[in-house]
N, C-alpha and C positions, 0 to 999 in steps of 0.2 A: 580464516581458520586454517591451521596447519595440521593435517592428518598425520598419524604415526604410520611408519612404513614397517611391514613385517620383514623378518630376515629372508623369507622366501621371495617376496616381491623385490627386495633389494638385490638379491642374488640374480634373479632373472633379468631385471631391467638394467643392471650394471655389467652384465656379462661375467659375473663371478668375482667382482672386485672385493677386497677385504671389507668387512663390516666397519663402518666409521666409528671411532670412539666418541667423538663429539658430534653434535648435530650437523646435518648436511641437507640442503634444500634440493629438491628435484623439480624441474620445470614441468608444467602440465598445460595443455591447450585443448580446446574443443576441436572435434573433428566433425565435419559436415558431409552429408551425402552429396556426391558430385551431381550437379545438374539441377538441384532444387533450391540452391541458395538464392538464385535470381527471382524465383516465384514467391518465396517467403522472406520475411525479414531475417537478417543474418542471426539475430539473437533469439529467434523463435525456437522453442524446444522441439517443435515437430520436425526440424531438419537435423537434429543431432543423430549421429550414426550409431547403429547397433550392430555389433559383430554378428556375422551369420552363424547359424548352427552347423555343427559338423555331423556328418552321417556316420563316419568311422574314425575311431581314435586308436592309434597303435602306440603302446607304451612298452618301454624296456625297464625291467626291474634293475635298480642300481645295487650293486654288491656292497653290503655294509656289514660290519661285525656284529651289530645288535640283532640281526635276524637272518634267517636262511632264505636264499633266493628260490629254494625248491618247494617252499610252502605254497598253499592255496590262499590267495588273497581276494577271491571273487567277491565274497560277502562284504569285506571292508571297502573295496572299490565301489560296489553298488551303493552302499550307504553314502560314500563320499560324493558321488555324482547325483545324489538326490537334489543337491543344490547345483545350479548351473555354474560351471567353472570356465574361466577364460584360459585358453591353451594356445601355445604357439610351438612350432617345431623347435626342439632344442631346450625348451623349458624343463625345469626340474619341479615335479609336484611332490609336496610333502603331505602324507596321509597319516594323521594320528590314529592310534588304535586304542587310546584310553577309553575305558568303560565299554568297549565293544566285546561283549562276552563271547560271541562266536569265535572271535580271533583267538582269545586265550585258551578256549576249550580245544580248538583244533590245532593249536601250535605245538610242535614237538620240542621247541627250544624255549625253556623257561628261564633262561639266564637274565633276560630283561623283560619285566612283566608287560609294560606298555610301550613298546618301541614306536618310533616314527618311521614309517615306510617311505622310501624314496623311489620315484619313477621318473624316467626321462621320456619326453614326447618324441617319438620317432617319426611319425607321419600323421597328417590330418587330411581327411577327405571332406570336401565341402558338400553340404546337403543340396537337395533339389526341391524347389527351385534354388539356384545358387545364392540369391539375395544380393546384398551389397558387396562390391569388390573391395574389401578392406582386409586383405590377407596380412598386411603389415601390422594390423591391430590384433590379429589372432581370431580364433573362433570360440564359440560357446559350446561346451560339451555338457549334455544332460542325459540322465538315464533314460528318459522317455523318447529321446530323439537320436541317441548316439549308440552305435555298436562299438563295444570296447574289446580290444584284442591285446594280449600280452605277447610280445615278440622277443622272448629271450631275456638275457641279462647283459649288463654292461658296467663299466667302471666310470666314475664321474666324481667331480667335486660336488658337494651338497651344501645347502644352507643349513648347517648343523644346528638342530634344536638341542640346547642343553637339556640334560635330564631334569634339571630344576629350572626350567625356563621361567623368567620373571624374578627369580631369586637374586637379590642384589649382590651376592657373593658367588654362588656356584652357577648362576645363569647369566653372568655378565662377561662382556668382552674386555672389561677393565676392572677386575675385582679391587675393592678399596684396599689400599696398603700394598697391593701386589701388582698394580698396573705397570710399574716401571719394569719389572722383570718380564711381564708379558710383552711389553714393547721390545725388550732386548731379544727375546726369542723370535718375535715376529720379524724383526730386522734381519736376524740371522737366516731365517727360513725363506723369506720372500725371494731372494735371488735364485733359489733352487726351484721356485715355482714359475719363473718367467719362461715364456715361450720364445722361440727364436734360436739363434746359434748358441751352442753350449759354451758357457764361460767357465762354469765351475764343474770340472770333470769328476771330482771325487764325491764320495757320499756325504750327505748332510748328517753329521753325528754330533750331538751336544751332550755334554756332561753338566747336569744341574745338581748342585749340592746345597744343603742347608739342614738345620736341625730337624729331628723327627717332629712331624706335625706342623711344620712351618708353611705348608701350602704348596709343595712342589707339584703334586698331581693337579691341584686347583689351577695353578699357573699354566700347566700344559693343556688342560682342558679348555681354558679360556683362549689360548693361542689357536687351538684347533677350531673353536667356535668362530674366532675372528677370521681365520683363513679358509674356512669351509673344508676342513680336512676330517677324515674319519680318525678315530682314536682306537688303537689296539693296546690294551693294558695287560702287562704280564708281571707277576711277582716272581723275581728271580730265585728266591728261596725254594719255590715250587719246581724249579727246573733242575735242581741239584739231585742227581741220581746216586745209585750205589757205586757207580764206576764213572770214569771220565767218558767212556763211550756212551753211556746212558745219558749223561748230561749233554754231550754233543748232539745226540739224536733229538732230544727235547728242544734244544736251542735252535737247531735247524728247522724243526717243525714250526716253531714260533715265527721264524723269519719267513717261512713259506706261507703262513696265514697272513702275515703283513703284506706279502707280495700279492696275494689274492685280492686284498682290499685296497689296492692303490686307488687314489692318492690318500695316504694316511700318515699318522705319526705312530711309530712303535715305541711305547713307553716301557722301558725296562726298569722296574722299581727295585731299589737296593741292588744295583748292578755289582757292587763290591762282593756280593756273596757268590756270584756266578763263576768267577775265575779264581777264587781262593782255593788254596790247597786244603785237603781234608783236615789237616791239623790246625787250620786257621792261620798259619804262618806262611807268608809269601803267596805267590800266584802260580797257577798251573800253566806252563808254557803252551801245552797242547790246546787248552781251552782259549787262551789268549789268541793263538794263531787262528782258531776256528772263528772267533769273533771278528777278527780282521778280515778273514776271507768272506764271511757272510755279508759284512758291510760293503766290501768291494763288489760283490755280485749284485747287491741291490742297486748300486749306482749304474750298473750295466743294463738295467731294465728300461722300460719305456720312460723316456724323460718327460713326456706329456703328463704322466701321473706318477710322481716320485713317491718313494717311501723315505720319510725322515725319522731318524732314530734319536731318542732322548733317553739317556740313562740317569738315574737319580742315586744319590748317595748322601750320607750324613756329613761326611768330611772328605775333602780331596785326598787326604793321606790314607783314607780307607782303601784306596785302589793302588795297586802296584803300577810301576812305570809302564809296563806293557799294556795294561787295560786303559790307563790314562791316554796313551798314545793312540788308542783306537778312536778317541773322540776328538774331533778337530776343534770344536768350540767348547769353552768352559765358561759357565755362568754361575755366579754365586747368588743365592737368595739372601738379600741383605737383611740386617736386623731391623725390626719395625721401630720407627720413630714414635714419639708420643702422639703426633698428629695421625699417623697411620693406625695406631692402636685405637684412637678415638673414632676414626672412620670405620674401622672393622667392627667395633662394638656397636656403633650406630646401625650398621648394615645388618649385623647378626640379630639385633634386637628389634628390627623393623617388624611391626605387626604384633609385637608382644605388649601386653598392658603393663608398662613400667609404673612403679610407684612414684608418687610425687617427690619422695626423698632420694630418688636415684639420680646421681650426678655422674654421667658418663665421662665428663672431662676429668673429674677427680679420680675416678676409677682408673682411667688410662694413665694417670700419673703414678698410681700406686702399683701397677703391674708391669713395670719396666722389665724387659728381658723375656716376656711371654711371647708365644707364637699363636698362630691361628687355632691349632688344636687345643691349646690351653684356654683360649677364650670360649671355644665351644663347650668345653667341659665346665667352665665357670658358669655360663648361662644355663646349661643343663642342670647343674647342681642347684643354682638359685631358683629355677623353675620348680624342681621337685620340692625344695624347702617351702616355697610359697604355697604349693598345693597341700602340703602337710599342715601348714598353719591354717589354711582355709578349712580343711577337714576338722582339725582340732577345735576351731571356733564354732563350726556348725554342729559337730557331733562330739562334744567333750567326753573323754573317757572311753570311747569306742570307735571302731572303724565302721563307716556306713556300708551297708550291702549295696550291690549293684542296683537292686530295685529301688532302694531308698534314695540313692544319689548317683544315677548313671553318669551324669556329666563329670563329676569330680573323679569318679573311678576311671573313666575314659581318659581324662587329662593326665592322671597319674601314670597310667600305663604308657601313654604317649611319650612322657618325659623320661621313662626308664631307659 
C-alpha cells in the first residue's frame, strides 16, 4: 500500500522542498521503545513507540494575506485539537476554517470566506510523567492534555493550500496545458529562494504576457502552490489615481503590503495600465522610476524571505521600454496545442455528467486558438443549455417553481 502524502506533511518532512510534480516515494520505518525489544519479539505491536503527550504548546501565527493576525482564533484551534495532532518544533500547522461558523461570525475580514490559517510551532513542553524519550519523533497535542499559547506572529513559507484544493486545474501544481509555463516560472524563482551566500543581488521581477483569459493568474497561483509562497494579487487599474502622486502612493502601499507578507509573490495584473500616460500614449517617467525604486528596495529586504514580483500583460508591446526594463525576466504564455486543449477540457469537465455523444478530442480540434477562459465559458454555456433542456423535458411549456423542482433550480443558479 502506498499512502498519499498531504502538502502539509510533505512541507514539514522535507524541510520546505518544492512540491513534486510527479510521484515521489518517502521511506518509512518502525520505531521501537528502547529497552523493550529484547523482552518482546521485534515484530510485536506492543513495543511500537507512541510519541509522548505535550503539556504546553506555543504557536506563532504566520502572517498571510488571506487573514488578519490580529483576529481571535481560540475557537478554531480548540476544535482543531479535539483530534490529537503530532507536532514538532518548527513545524507549520494548517488549520482549515471551512464550515466553522464561529470563525466567520467573529472575523472582521470578509475578503476570503474560509481561509486556511497557518501556525508555526515555537516550543513544546513534555508532559509529566515524561513518557518515552522520542523527541525526534515529536509530541502529541490534544485539547484535554495540552495548554495552548499563541506567542505573537512570524513570517514563514507555508504549505499553500489552493483555494480550490483538489481541483485538477486551479488546485494543481501542474495545471494541464499550462505546466510548461509553471516550470519556467519555478526555474526562474528557485535561485532567489536558496539560502546561503547571495548570488543574485537584484530583485526577482518577471513579466508574464499572454492573451486575456489565457491563464496567467492560474500559472502564478500554481507556482506559489509548488514553492510554498504566499500570493498577493493586485489589479493595477485600481491603483490609477487622479494624479501621478496618488498613483505613486497606492503603488507604494501595495509594495508595503507585500513586504509584510514575506515570502510571497506580488502579482501585478495588467501592469501596462500602471505606468501609462493619462492619454493612453507613452509612459509616465515618474511612475516608471517609482516602480524601479520599489523593486530595488524589495531586494534589500531579508533575503531569507524574499518578495518576488510578477507583472502580467496582454502583449509585450503594451508596455513601454522603461516598464519593460523593470522586469528582469520575460515569459510568454504559449498558444495551447491540440493536446493541451484536450487535457484542459478533460480536467475542466471532470466530475460533470457528460453525454455519450460528447467527444472531447473532436471538440479540441474544432476550437483551435481558444484559451482557458474560452473553455470555461464554453462549458458554462453548455451546462446551462443542458439544464434548460432538462427543465423543458420535465415541465413542458412552463418553468418549475423551486418547490416543484428544487434540484433543477439550484443547478441552474449554480451555472449562471
